[in-house]
TISE-378681 format. One record per residue (C-alpha): y, x, z; chain; residue number from 1. Coordinates in nm, 3 decimals. Example, Ala and Ser with C-alpha at 12.3 -4.5 7.8 and 13.67 -1.06 7.14 Angstrom:
// TISE-378681
Y = -0.450 X = 1.230 Z = 0.780 chain = A n = 1
Y = -0.106 X = 1.367 Z = 0.714 chain = A n = 2
END
This chain:
// TISE-378681
Y = 9.190 X = -3.138 Z = 14.455 chain = A n = 1
Y = 9.195 X = -3.194 Z = 14.831 chain = A n = 2
Y = 9.474 X = -3.024 Z = 15.036 chain = A n = 3
Y = 9.566 X = -3.029 Z = 15.435 chain = A n = 4
Y = 9.807 X = -3.224 Z = 15.454 chain = A n = 5
Y = 10.176 X = -3.143 Z = 15.671 chain = A n = 6
Y = 10.043 X = -3.429 Z = 15.857 chain = A n = 7
Y = 9.654 X = -3.266 Z = 15.898 chain = A n = 8
Y = 9.831 X = -2.962 Z = 16.016 chain = A n = 9
Y = 10.018 X = -3.185 Z = 16.330 chain = A n = 10
Y = 9.677 X = -3.320 Z = 16.382 chain = A n = 11
Y = 9.487 X = -2.970 Z = 16.394 chain = A n = 12
Y = 9.812 X = -2.816 Z = 16.552 chain = A n = 13
Y = 9.788 X = -3.107 Z = 16.873 chain = A n = 14
Y = 9.425 X = -3.000 Z = 16.945 chain = A n = 15
Y = 9.416 X = -2.641 Z = 16.877 chain = A n = 16
Y = 9.718 X = -2.657 Z = 17.173 chain = A n = 17
Y = 9.546 X = -2.898 Z = 17.435 chain = A n = 18
Y = 9.206 X = -2.794 Z = 17.356 chain = A n = 19
Y = 9.146 X = -2.407 Z = 17.217 chain = A n = 20
Y = 9.113 X = -2.054 Z = 17.410 chain = A n = 21
Y = 9.485 X = -1.921 Z = 17.412 chain = A n = 22
Y = 9.274 X = -1.640 Z = 17.183 chain = A n = 23
Y = 9.200 X = -1.858 Z = 16.882 chain = A n = 24
Y = 9.564 X = -2.072 Z = 16.986 chain = A n = 25
Y = 9.765 X = -1.715 Z = 16.918 chain = A n = 26
Y = 9.534 X = -1.701 Z = 16.588 chain = A n = 27
Y = 9.673 X = -2.023 Z = 16.505 chain = A n = 28
Y = 10.023 X = -2.038 Z = 16.614 chain = A n = 29
Y = 10.064 X = -1.637 Z = 16.360 chain = A n = 30
Y = 9.867 X = -1.895 Z = 16.095 chain = A n = 31
Y = 10.099 X = -2.173 Z = 16.153 chain = A n = 32
Y = 10.398 X = -2.116 Z = 16.321 chain = A n = 33
Y = 10.476 X = -1.715 Z = 16.244 chain = A n = 34
Y = 10.357 X = -1.622 Z = 16.618 chain = A n = 35
Y = 10.330 X = -1.211 Z = 16.598 chain = A n = 36
Y = 9.986 X = -1.042 Z = 16.556 chain = A n = 37
Y = 10.114 X = -0.872 Z = 16.919 chain = A n = 38
Y = 9.980 X = -1.213 Z = 17.071 chain = A n = 39
Y = 9.661 X = -1.186 Z = 16.889 chain = A n = 40
Y = 9.574 X = -0.842 Z = 17.038 chain = A n = 41
Y = 9.707 X = -0.933 Z = 17.396 chain = A n = 42
Y = 9.507 X = -1.226 Z = 17.393 chain = A n = 43
Y = 9.193 X = -1.032 Z = 17.297 chain = A n = 44
Y = 9.257 X = -0.751 Z = 17.510 chain = A n = 45
Y = 9.194 X = -1.017 Z = 17.826 chain = A n = 46
Y = 8.823 X = -0.954 Z = 17.714 chain = A n = 47
Y = 8.837 X = -0.596 Z = 17.657 chain = A n = 48
Y = 8.648 X = -0.368 Z = 17.957 chain = A n = 49
Y = 8.755 X = -0.036 Z = 18.107 chain = A n = 50
Y = 8.445 X = 0.101 Z = 17.850 chain = A n = 51
Y = 8.651 X = -0.018 Z = 17.592 chain = A n = 52
Y = 8.355 X = -0.253 Z = 17.510 chain = A n = 53
Y = 8.399 X = -0.632 Z = 17.532 chain = A n = 54
Y = 8.249 X = -0.963 Z = 17.724 chain = A n = 55
Y = 8.315 X = -1.264 Z = 17.948 chain = A n = 56
Y = 8.276 X = -1.492 Z = 17.635 chain = A n = 57
Y = 8.469 X = -1.305 Z = 17.368 chain = A n = 58
Y = 8.139 X = -1.445 Z = 17.169 chain = A n = 59
Y = 8.123 X = -1.753 Z = 17.370 chain = A n = 60
Y = 7.740 X = -1.819 Z = 17.337 chain = A n = 61
Y = 7.762 X = -1.467 Z = 17.528 chain = A n = 62
Y = 7.964 X = -1.491 Z = 17.897 chain = A n = 63
Y = 7.855 X = -1.234 Z = 18.111 chain = A n = 64
Y = 8.124 X = -1.022 Z = 18.177 chain = A n = 65
Y = 7.957 X = -0.642 Z = 18.088 chain = A n = 66
Y = 8.063 X = -0.493 Z = 17.720 chain = A n = 67
Y = 7.783 X = -0.568 Z = 17.487 chain = A n = 68
Y = 7.742 X = -0.491 Z = 17.097 chain = A n = 69
Y = 7.797 X = -0.793 Z = 16.902 chain = A n = 70
Y = 8.135 X = -0.976 Z = 17.080 chain = A n = 71
Y = 8.247 X = -0.573 Z = 17.060 chain = A n = 72
Y = 8.159 X = -0.568 Z = 16.713 chain = A n = 73
Y = 8.306 X = -0.904 Z = 16.669 chain = A n = 74
Y = 8.646 X = -0.771 Z = 16.753 chain = A n = 75
Y = 8.661 X = -0.515 Z = 16.428 chain = A n = 76
Y = 8.579 X = -0.847 Z = 16.168 chain = A n = 77
Y = 8.868 X = -0.972 Z = 16.362 chain = A n = 78
Y = 9.096 X = -0.674 Z = 16.315 chain = A n = 79
Y = 9.031 X = -0.682 Z = 15.937 chain = A n = 80
Y = 9.065 X = -1.079 Z = 15.884 chain = A n = 81
Y = 9.352 X = -1.037 Z = 16.065 chain = A n = 82
Y = 9.469 X = -0.687 Z = 15.973 chain = A n = 83
Y = 9.575 X = -0.621 Z = 16.252 chain = A n = 84
Y = 9.699 X = -0.205 Z = 16.373 chain = A n = 85
Y = 9.321 X = -0.078 Z = 16.358 chain = A n = 86
Y = 9.478 X = 0.296 Z = 16.453 chain = A n = 87
Y = 9.575 X = 0.117 Z = 16.774 chain = A n = 88
Y = 9.497 X = 0.224 Z = 17.143 chain = A n = 89
Y = 9.276 X = -0.089 Z = 17.182 chain = A n = 90
Y = 9.067 X = 0.013 Z = 16.887 chain = A n = 91
Y = 9.003 X = 0.361 Z = 16.962 chain = A n = 92
Y = 8.862 X = 0.263 Z = 17.325 chain = A n = 93
Y = 8.645 X = 0.020 Z = 17.048 chain = A n = 94
Y = 8.465 X = 0.291 Z = 16.911 chain = A n = 95
Y = 8.467 X = 0.523 Z = 17.256 chain = A n = 96
Y = 8.269 X = 0.232 Z = 17.397 chain = A n = 97
Y = 8.039 X = 0.229 Z = 17.108 chain = A n = 98
Y = 8.037 X = 0.663 Z = 17.086 chain = A n = 99
Y = 7.938 X = 0.654 Z = 17.380 chain = A n = 100
Y = 7.675 X = 0.325 Z = 17.449 chain = A n = 101
Y = 7.475 X = 0.471 Z = 17.197 chain = A n = 102
Y = 7.053 X = 0.437 Z = 17.267 chain = A n = 103
Y = 6.717 X = 0.600 Z = 17.158 chain = A n = 104
Y = 6.692 X = 0.254 Z = 16.948 chain = A n = 105
Y = 6.629 X = 0.230 Z = 16.583 chain = A n = 106
Y = 6.901 X = 0.040 Z = 16.578 chain = A n = 107
Y = 7.149 X = 0.203 Z = 16.773 chain = A n = 108
Y = 7.261 X = -0.049 Z = 16.966 chain = A n = 109
Y = 7.141 X = -0.355 Z = 17.186 chain = A n = 110
Y = 7.260 X = -0.712 Z = 17.087 chain = A n = 111
Y = 7.340 X = -0.741 Z = 17.483 chain = A n = 112
Y = 7.289 X = -0.665 Z = 17.770 chain = A n = 113
Y = 6.971 X = -0.725 Z = 17.992 chain = A n = 114
Y = 7.270 X = -0.862 Z = 18.266 chain = A n = 115
Y = 7.327 X = -1.124 Z = 18.013 chain = A n = 116
Y = 7.014 X = -1.301 Z = 18.102 chain = A n = 117
Y = 7.214 X = -1.379 Z = 18.429 chain = A n = 118
Y = 7.454 X = -1.577 Z = 18.318 chain = A n = 119
Y = 7.449 X = -1.885 Z = 18.066 chain = A n = 120
Y = 7.358 X = -1.819 Z = 17.755 chain = A n = 121
Y = 7.257 X = -1.939 Z = 17.392 chain = A n = 122
Y = 6.928 X = -1.957 Z = 17.374 chain = A n = 123
Y = 6.896 X = -1.704 Z = 17.063 chain = A n = 124
Y = 7.050 X = -1.440 Z = 17.254 chain = A n = 125
Y = 6.697 X = -1.363 Z = 17.480 chain = A n = 126
Y = 6.703 X = -1.079 Z = 17.505 chain = A n = 127
Y = 6.480 X = -0.842 Z = 17.376 chain = A n = 128
Y = 6.412 X = -0.480 Z = 17.283 chain = A n = 129
Y = 6.458 X = -0.363 Z = 16.907 chain = A n = 130
Y = 6.221 X = -0.215 Z = 16.753 chain = A n = 131
Y = 6.384 X = -0.191 Z = 16.425 chain = A n = 132
Y = 6.684 X = -0.055 Z = 16.204 chain = A n = 133
Y = 6.931 X = -0.349 Z = 16.193 chain = A n = 134
Y = 7.259 X = -0.327 Z = 16.045 chain = A n = 135
Y = 7.397 X = -0.625 Z = 16.283 chain = A n = 136
Y = 7.639 X = -0.524 Z = 16.422 chain = A n = 137
Y = 7.553 X = -0.125 Z = 16.290 chain = A n = 138
Y = 7.762 X = -0.230 Z = 15.952 chain = A n = 139
Y = 8.091 X = -0.277 Z = 16.098 chain = A n = 140
Y = 8.055 X = -0.055 Z = 16.385 chain = A n = 141
Y = 7.981 X = 0.217 Z = 16.119 chain = A n = 142
Y = 8.293 X = 0.071 Z = 15.924 chain = A n = 143
Y = 8.543 X = 0.127 Z = 16.155 chain = A n = 144
Y = 8.418 X = 0.477 Z = 16.280 chain = A n = 145
Y = 8.459 X = 0.606 Z = 15.923 chain = A n = 146
Y = 8.794 X = 0.430 Z = 15.860 chain = A n = 147
Y = 8.930 X = 0.500 Z = 16.183 chain = A n = 148
Y = 8.707 X = 0.696 Z = 16.398 chain = A n = 149
Y = 8.743 X = 1.091 Z = 16.553 chain = A n = 150
Y = 8.559 X = 1.331 Z = 16.416 chain = A n = 151
Y = 8.228 X = 1.290 Z = 16.596 chain = A n = 152
Y = 8.249 X = 0.929 Z = 16.529 chain = A n = 153
Y = 8.313 X = 0.959 Z = 16.170 chain = A n = 154
Y = 7.940 X = 1.194 Z = 16.206 chain = A n = 155
Y = 7.797 X = 0.905 Z = 16.321 chain = A n = 156
Y = 7.952 X = 0.628 Z = 16.122 chain = A n = 157
Y = 7.821 X = 0.811 Z = 15.817 chain = A n = 158
Y = 7.456 X = 0.865 Z = 15.996 chain = A n = 159
Y = 7.447 X = 0.509 Z = 15.997 chain = A n = 160
Y = 7.573 X = 0.419 Z = 15.681 chain = A n = 161
Y = 7.286 X = 0.595 Z = 15.545 chain = A n = 162
Y = 7.070 X = 0.341 Z = 15.714 chain = A n = 163
Y = 7.234 X = 0.062 Z = 15.617 chain = A n = 164
Y = 7.297 X = 0.199 Z = 15.221 chain = A n = 165
Y = 6.945 X = 0.235 Z = 15.261 chain = A n = 166
Y = 6.847 X = -0.125 Z = 15.348 chain = A n = 167
Y = 7.067 X = -0.241 Z = 15.087 chain = A n = 168
Y = 6.954 X = -0.139 Z = 14.814 chain = A n = 169
Y = 6.570 X = -0.159 Z = 14.936 chain = A n = 170
Y = 6.346 X = -0.476 Z = 14.907 chain = A n = 171
Y = 6.299 X = -0.492 Z = 15.252 chain = A n = 172
Y = 6.441 X = -0.799 Z = 15.448 chain = A n = 173
Y = 6.799 X = -0.851 Z = 15.495 chain = A n = 174
Y = 6.949 X = -1.133 Z = 15.633 chain = A n = 175
Y = 7.308 X = -1.306 Z = 15.685 chain = A n = 176
Y = 7.445 X = -1.148 Z = 15.953 chain = A n = 177
Y = 7.327 X = -0.817 Z = 15.828 chain = A n = 178
Y = 7.476 X = -0.893 Z = 15.468 chain = A n = 179
Y = 7.755 X = -0.977 Z = 15.667 chain = A n = 180
Y = 7.824 X = -0.592 Z = 15.867 chain = A n = 181
Y = 7.699 X = -0.410 Z = 15.518 chain = A n = 182
Y = 7.967 X = -0.604 Z = 15.346 chain = A n = 183
Y = 8.236 X = -0.447 Z = 15.585 chain = A n = 184
Y = 8.104 X = -0.106 Z = 15.616 chain = A n = 185
Y = 8.093 X = -0.152 Z = 15.163 chain = A n = 186
Y = 8.456 X = -0.235 Z = 15.166 chain = A n = 187
Y = 8.604 X = 0.003 Z = 15.404 chain = A n = 188
Y = 8.433 X = 0.244 Z = 15.204 chain = A n = 189
Y = 8.528 X = 0.145 Z = 14.864 chain = A n = 190
Y = 8.940 X = 0.128 Z = 15.008 chain = A n = 191
Y = 8.838 X = 0.505 Z = 15.141 chain = A n = 192
Y = 8.708 X = 0.553 Z = 14.759 chain = A n = 193
Y = 8.375 X = 0.713 Z = 14.878 chain = A n = 194
Y = 8.129 X = 0.881 Z = 14.635 chain = A n = 195
Y = 7.902 X = 0.669 Z = 14.887 chain = A n = 196
Y = 8.018 X = 0.339 Z = 14.601 chain = A n = 197
Y = 7.783 X = 0.372 Z = 14.333 chain = A n = 198
Y = 7.691 X = 0.138 Z = 14.102 chain = A n = 199
Y = 7.375 X = 0.066 Z = 14.232 chain = A n = 200
Y = 7.552 X = -0.028 Z = 14.588 chain = A n = 201
Y = 7.777 X = -0.271 Z = 14.422 chain = A n = 202
Y = 7.493 X = -0.408 Z = 14.252 chain = A n = 203
Y = 7.287 X = -0.440 Z = 14.574 chain = A n = 204
Y = 7.520 X = -0.586 Z = 14.747 chain = A n = 205
Y = 7.551 X = -0.841 Z = 14.511 chain = A n = 206
Y = 7.216 X = -0.924 Z = 14.521 chain = A n = 207
Y = 7.176 X = -0.943 Z = 14.886 chain = A n = 208
Y = 7.495 X = -1.156 Z = 14.906 chain = A n = 209
Y = 7.333 X = -1.377 Z = 14.643 chain = A n = 210
Y = 7.043 X = -1.404 Z = 14.818 chain = A n = 211
Y = 7.189 X = -1.511 Z = 15.200 chain = A n = 212
Y = 7.415 X = -1.767 Z = 15.017 chain = A n = 213
Y = 7.360 X = -2.143 Z = 15.042 chain = A n = 214
Y = 7.483 X = -2.317 Z = 14.756 chain = A n = 215
Y = 7.291 X = -2.657 Z = 14.870 chain = A n = 216
Y = 7.560 X = -2.898 Z = 15.013 chain = A n = 217
Y = 7.308 X = -3.135 Z = 15.132 chain = A n = 218
Y = 7.190 X = -2.818 Z = 15.388 chain = A n = 219
Y = 7.543 X = -2.717 Z = 15.542 chain = A n = 220
Y = 7.482 X = -2.938 Z = 15.857 chain = A n = 221
Y = 7.207 X = -2.583 Z = 15.932 chain = A n = 222
Y = 7.257 X = -2.292 Z = 16.013 chain = A n = 223
Y = 7.314 X = -2.168 Z = 15.685 chain = A n = 224
Y = 7.617 X = -1.921 Z = 15.485 chain = A n = 225
Y = 7.792 X = -2.082 Z = 15.255 chain = A n = 226
Y = 8.026 X = -1.931 Z = 14.956 chain = A n = 227
Y = 8.310 X = -1.894 Z = 15.205 chain = A n = 228
Y = 8.110 X = -1.717 Z = 15.457 chain = A n = 229
Y = 8.156 X = -1.364 Z = 15.217 chain = A n = 230
Y = 8.470 X = -1.474 Z = 15.024 chain = A n = 231
Y = 8.723 X = -1.572 Z = 15.214 chain = A n = 232
Y = 9.021 X = -1.561 Z = 14.998 chain = A n = 233
Y = 9.056 X = -1.556 Z = 14.545 chain = A n = 234
Y = 9.140 X = -1.211 Z = 14.560 chain = A n = 235
Y = 8.816 X = -1.080 Z = 14.675 chain = A n = 236
Y = 8.592 X = -0.842 Z = 14.436 chain = A n = 237
Y = 8.278 X = -1.110 Z = 14.518 chain = A n = 238
Y = 8.478 X = -1.433 Z = 14.386 chain = A n = 239
Y = 8.263 X = -1.425 Z = 14.070 chain = A n = 240
Y = 7.941 X = -1.339 Z = 14.263 chain = A n = 241
Y = 7.957 X = -1.673 Z = 14.474 chain = A n = 242
Y = 8.331 X = -1.869 Z = 14.299 chain = A n = 243
Y = 8.067 X = -2.142 Z = 14.154 chain = A n = 244
Y = 8.010 X = -2.315 Z = 14.505 chain = A n = 245
Y = 8.350 X = -2.257 Z = 14.638 chain = A n = 246
Y = 8.491 X = -2.592 Z = 14.489 chain = A n = 247
Y = 8.161 X = -2.815 Z = 14.693 chain = A n = 248
Y = 8.194 X = -2.616 Z = 14.989 chain = A n = 249
Y = 8.596 X = -2.688 Z = 15.031 chain = A n = 250
Y = 8.466 X = -3.082 Z = 14.980 chain = A n = 251
Y = 8.215 X = -3.072 Z = 15.210 chain = A n = 252
Y = 8.469 X = -2.922 Z = 15.482 chain = A n = 253
Y = 8.710 X = -3.216 Z = 15.390 chain = A n = 254
Y = 8.421 X = -3.449 Z = 15.409 chain = A n = 255
Y = 8.342 X = -3.310 Z = 15.724 chain = A n = 256
Y = 8.611 X = -3.324 Z = 15.973 chain = A n = 257
Y = 8.540 X = -3.500 Z = 16.263 chain = A n = 258
Y = 8.743 X = -3.786 Z = 16.394 chain = A n = 259
Y = 8.996 X = -3.539 Z = 16.585 chain = A n = 260
Y = 9.058 X = -3.378 Z = 16.234 chain = A n = 261
Y = 8.887 X = -3.068 Z = 16.317 chain = A n = 262
Y = 8.533 X = -2.889 Z = 16.251 chain = A n = 263
Y = 8.259 X = -2.840 Z = 16.479 chain = A n = 264
Y = 8.016 X = -2.605 Z = 16.448 chain = A n = 265
Y = 7.656 X = -2.648 Z = 16.290 chain = A n = 266
Y = 7.502 X = -2.545 Z = 16.613 chain = A n = 267
Y = 7.423 X = -2.596 Z = 16.985 chain = A n = 268
Y = 7.266 X = -2.482 Z = 17.309 chain = A n = 269
Y = 7.026 X = -2.815 Z = 17.304 chain = A n = 270
Y = 7.118 X = -2.857 Z = 17.631 chain = A n = 271
Y = 7.423 X = -3.055 Z = 17.792 chain = A n = 272
Y = 7.677 X = -2.936 Z = 18.061 chain = A n = 273
Y = 7.971 X = -2.812 Z = 18.143 chain = A n = 274
Y = 7.925 X = -2.507 Z = 18.021 chain = A n = 275
Y = 7.779 X = -2.560 Z = 17.681 chain = A n = 276
Y = 8.024 X = -2.860 Z = 17.613 chain = A n = 277
Y = 8.275 X = -2.596 Z = 17.679 chain = A n = 278
Y = 8.157 X = -2.324 Z = 17.448 chain = A n = 279
Y = 8.107 X = -2.623 Z = 17.144 chain = A n = 280
Y = 8.498 X = -2.662 Z = 17.245 chain = A n = 281
Y = 8.575 X = -2.316 Z = 17.202 chain = A n = 282
Y = 8.357 X = -2.282 Z = 16.886 chain = A n = 283
Y = 8.584 X = -2.535 Z = 16.726 chain = A n = 284
Y = 8.912 X = -2.373 Z = 16.792 chain = A n = 285
Y = 8.719 X = -2.045 Z = 16.605 chain = A n = 286
Y = 8.596 X = -2.237 Z = 16.291 chain = A n = 287
Y = 8.925 X = -2.458 Z = 16.217 chain = A n = 288
Y = 9.141 X = -2.153 Z = 16.283 chain = A n = 289
Y = 8.926 X = -1.982 Z = 16.042 chain = A n = 290
Y = 8.883 X = -2.237 Z = 15.757 chain = A n = 291
Y = 9.239 X = -2.312 Z = 15.780 chain = A n = 292
Y = 9.323 X = -1.952 Z = 15.722 chain = A n = 293
Y = 9.073 X = -1.953 Z = 15.417 chain = A n = 294
Y = 9.240 X = -2.301 Z = 15.277 chain = A n = 295
Y = 9.541 X = -2.146 Z = 15.282 chain = A n = 296
Y = 9.407 X = -1.786 Z = 15.106 chain = A n = 297
Y = 9.299 X = -2.037 Z = 14.841 chain = A n = 298
Y = 9.659 X = -2.242 Z = 14.860 chain = A n = 299
Y = 9.498 X = -2.520 Z = 14.967 chain = A n = 300
Y = 9.761 X = -2.619 Z = 15.265 chain = A n = 301
Y = 10.071 X = -2.831 Z = 15.211 chain = A n = 302
Y = 10.357 X = -2.581 Z = 15.280 chain = A n = 303
END
């Protein structure tokens, strides 16, 4: 069984301190050096606008300073991943942003504003109006509204949850990020012992996870979801769904570190510029700390 050695952690530590965003470095320091979660929140809130939404490259592929739904939902995912205090004022501001920015579209929120096109951005962030409901990022938003919101936010959260769960059990398309968002919703509903969680919902969730998990490691250089995108701990209730592919995924990780001992993203803007290179560096730090956290969860890091 391959593990990250103390020497390798030292190599990553040097890279993170030299190249990572302060936000990702704060997560790294919490993970490796017992740094405070307060530092994670402090760095995260540098991206929060007065309206409560996140902008300015919190999602590195969208540099526009204006608040946007996808980057703001990412803050919710990060709060769950690092067990941040979701009763704090910053989360209240996030939920207020979502409540007051609902648009009359099938999806509730556009992924990013039109203004984002005026700033450097990844080509897949080209603006286009929504024409059908999509649970990305609605599932994560609904999960936080239901768990931590005001009464009006809870009502909106349950309305969105109904749309998400209907899609979940249907035969309609539900992609990888869609599934990840519904997974966040389902897990919060499970934590609340919600009657919305039925055997049908659980079986549908397992089906969607399997549909969107790639077990073919020869394709991991492509943009695909692996077992460790849905299961980040052996304690996950979904472990048995994709567990048979986890060891091979770990092997691929260990075999595909770059020459500096970190992991580079399997996607890029497709252009060479100062901004695109910086964004790739930011994603490298983000991915590296995320993977080391998962390795620690599976006891694959030498203490």
